[in-house]
C-alpha positions as CSV (number, residue, x, y, z in Angstrom):
1,X,-19.5,-10.1,0.8
2,X,-16.2,-11.6,-0.5
3,X,-12.9,-9.8,-0.7
4,X,-10.7,-10.4,-3.8
5,X,-7.9,-12.8,-3.1
6,X,-5.3,-10.2,-4.1
7,X,-6.0,-8.5,-0.8
8,X,-5.6,-11.6,1.4
9,X,-2.2,-10.5,2.7
10,X,-3.7,-7.2,3.9
11,X,-6.7,-9.0,5.5
12,X,-4.4,-11.5,7.1
13,X,-2.3,-8.7,8.6
14,X,-5.3,-6.7,9.8
15,X,-6.9,-9.7,11.5
16,X,-3.7,-11.0,13.0
17,X,-2.6,-7.6,14.4
18,X,-6.2,-6.9,15.6
19,X,-6.3,-10.1,17.6
20,X,-2.8,-9.9,19.0
21,X,-3.1,-6.2,20.0
22,X,-6.4,-6.8,21.7
23,X,-5.1,-9.7,23.7
24,X,-1.7,-8.2,24.6
25,X,-3.1,-4.7,25.5
26,X,-5.8,-6.2,27.7
27,X,-3.3,-8.4,29.4
28,X,-0.7,-5.7,30.1
29,X,-3.4,-3.3,31.4
30,X,-4.9,-6.0,33.6
31,X,-1.6,-6.9,35.1
32,X,-0.3,-3.4,35.6
33,X,-3.4,-1.5,36.5
34,X,-6.0,-4.2,37.5
35,X,-9.7,-4.4,36.6
36,X,-11.9,-1.5,37.6
37,X,-14.6,0.7,36.0
38,X,-12.0,2.4,33.7
39,X,-10.5,-0.9,32.4
40,X,-12.3,-0.8,29.0
41,X,-11.5,2.9,28.5
42,X,-7.8,2.2,29.2
43,X,-7.9,-1.0,27.1
44,X,-9.3,0.9,24.1
45,X,-6.8,3.7,24.4
46,X,-3.9,1.2,24.6
47,X,-5.4,-0.7,21.6
48,X,-5.8,2.5,19.6
49,X,-2.2,3.4,20.3
50,X,-0.7,0.0,19.5
51,X,-2.7,-1.2,16.5
52,X,-1.5,1.5,14.0
53,X,2.0,0.3,14.8
54,X,1.2,-3.4,14.8
55,X,-0.7,-3.6,11.5
56,X,2.0,-2.2,9.2
57,X,4.6,-4.2,11.2
58,X,2.8,-7.4,10.5
59,X,2.5,-6.5,6.8
60,X,6.3,-5.9,6.6
61,X,7.5,-8.8,8.7
62,X,5.1,-11.6,7.6
63,X,6.8,-12.2,4.2
64,X,10.2,-12.6,6.0
65,X,8.8,-14.9,8.6
66,X,7.2,-17.1,5.9
67,X,10.5,-17.4,4.1
68,X,12.3,-18.3,7.4
69,X,9.7,-20.9,8.2
70,X,9.9,-22.4,4.7
71,X,13.7,-22.8,5.1
72,X,13.6,-24.5,8.4
73,X,10.7,-26.9,7.8
74,X,10.5,-30.0,5.7
């Protein structure tokens, strides 16, 4: 299944935020609370809390970051 190109910015934001929130929430929980039988439950709860914030943030911030990068690169 192919997604139309006009949705590429949304897919980009979804994938980027999904990957980043997964890595960061797992890292923070692992450092602060360690690994035990409840690790994945806490990780999912942290992910489910953070991703709804991260996804729209990426969608809003990405165009600005692209402009800044374009101005500071050759």
